[in-house]
N, C-alpha and C positions, 0 to 999 in steps of 0.2 A: 594461627589458630591451632590449638592442640587437638589432635584427633587420636583417640584410643583405638585399639584394634576392633573393639566391639561397636564403635560409633561410625566407622568408615563406610561411606557410600561408594558404590562402583558407578561406572559410567551409565549403564542402563538405568540405574536407580535415579541418579540426579537428572538425567535427561527426561525421564518420565515425570518426575516431580515438577520440573520447569514447564513441561508441556501442558500441565494442568492450568496454565494461565499466568505463570509468574514471570513477568517481563519488566519488573521495576526493581532497581537496586541502588546501591551506594557505590559510586566510583571514587576511588582514592588514589592520590598521587603525592609524591614528595613535594613539600613546599620549600620555600626559601629557608636557608639556615636560620634557626631561631624562631621560625614562625609556625612550625608544626605542619601536619599534612593538610592537603586541600581535599575537601569532601564535597561531592555533588550528588544529590538524589536525582535519578534519571530513569526514564524508560529506555529500553534498549531492545535491539533485535538480534537474536542469536541465530547464527547459521552453524549448527553443530557439525555438519559434514565438512564444511570448509574451515572449521575451528576459527570462526570470525564473529566479532560482535560489532554492530553498527549503531551509531547514535549521532545526535547533533546538539550543539550548544550555541548560545548567543556569543557573538564575537568578543564582548568584554569579559566573558566568564574567566575567572582566575585559573581554572583548570587548564586552559590552553597554554598559558605562560608556564605552568608547572610541567606540562607535557613537553614543551619545547626545551626545557632545562633537563628533563629526565623522562624518557618515554615509557619507563616501566611503571605500570599502573595495576591496580587490583579492583575488580568489580565484585561486590558481595551482595548476595541475595539471601535474605533471612525471613523465615516464616514459621508458623506452627509452634510458637513459643508459649510456654506456661511455666509458672513457678510451682515446684513440688515441695511442700512442707516436709520437714524431717520426719514427723510422726507418720507420714504416709509410707515411708520407705523402709521401716524396720530399723533394727540396730545397725549402726550407732546413732541413728536419728539425725543424719546430716541432710539438710535441705539442698536442693539443686535446681537448675533450670533445664527445661526441655526445649529443644529447638532444632530446626534444620537450617543449615547455612552452607551455601555453595560459593566458593571463592574462585574467580577466574583471574589468574595471574597472566598479564598480557603485555605486549609491546604496542604502544599507541602510535598511530600515524594521523596527523592533522590533514584533512582534505580541504584544499583551498579552492580548487577550480569549480566554476559554476556547474559544469557537467557532472563532476564527481559528487558535489553536494546534492544536485537534483536526483542523482541515482539513489543516494542514501535516503533522501526524503521520500522518494516514490516507493522504495522497498518498505519503509516504515509505514507509509499510508496504506499500502496493500495489506500489511499485517494488522495495524491498529484500527483502520477505518475501511474495512472491506465492503461496507454497505454503500460506499460512494466510489465505485471503480473508475468513474470519469474524472475524479479529482486527481490531477497529476501536475507535477512541477516541470515546466519546460523553460530552460534558460532563454531569456529575451521575450517571453510571451506571458501575458496574463499577470494577475495580481501577485501570485506567489513568486514569480521571477524577481519582482522588485524587493522581495524580502531576502533574497540570497546573499547580498553583500553583508547583511547583519548576522549571518550564520557561518559556522564552521562545522564540517563533518569530522567525526572521529571513527577511524577503523581500527579495531583492536584485534591483533593477532594473538590467539590464545596459546600460551606456552605450557600452562599447567592448570589442571582443575583439581581443587581439593574440596571434598564434600563430607559434611558431618551431619549425621542423624542421631542426635543425643536423646535417647528415650529409655535409659536404664536397660539396655539389651543384655547386660551381664547378669541381671537378676533372674531368678527362677520364674517359671510360668505363672505360678499362683500369685506371686508378688506383683507381677506385671498386670495380671487381670484385676487385682485389687486396686492398683493405682488407676487403671482405666475406669473402674467404677467410681472412684473418687473424682476423677476429672469430669465424668458425666454428671455426677451429683452436684458438683460445684457450678459448672457451666458458665464460667466467667471468661470474658475476653476470647482468647484463642484456645481455650480448653478443648473444644470439640476437634479442632485441627490437630492439636497435640495428641489427643486420644486416638484419632484415626491413624496417625503415623506410628504411635506406640504399638497398636494392634497389628498394623501392616508389617512393621519390622519383625514383630514376634512371629507372625504367620510365615514370613519369608524365611526366618531362621529355622523354624521347625520343619518347613517344607524342604529346606536344603539338607 
């Protein structure tokens, strides 16, 4: 992912953005030669302090074979995207895409043990399903334990985070405000999210 100096997001920024409820992404790994990459849409649990990401997959998932062959993976989270027509942006009238995308470059470890898988599932349940605190996975006990053989955990150790907030930060304030008005007027798809990020980035830049 190309990141220009004016698009780059720092750690405080991407962590705050993810904390707004963004916990679904696209996990990518190298596939077999000639077959292209393996891509899996998935929920995930980020432990930013430990620089660790946890998730689980069904045992037949091709991602697991790819990880065994090469543990280097990337998890991408993208949101707040909108198309900006060229006539919105002034000369030379070049259209562009607005979006936020955070890429975690990681080393993946497959978790095989029942206890390890239960730990991952319980941490995910606590995050995604906090309204049922008594629902927990215990190896050898209950209905959930019978599902464990059909699952594998993935623990991703984060090596690098690259964050891009692409909202025409290099343009002057009046041009950005005009684009924000255009996004509000159009109001399609994720225009509102893109507008929020555009104005937030502008405010952050001017405050700094």
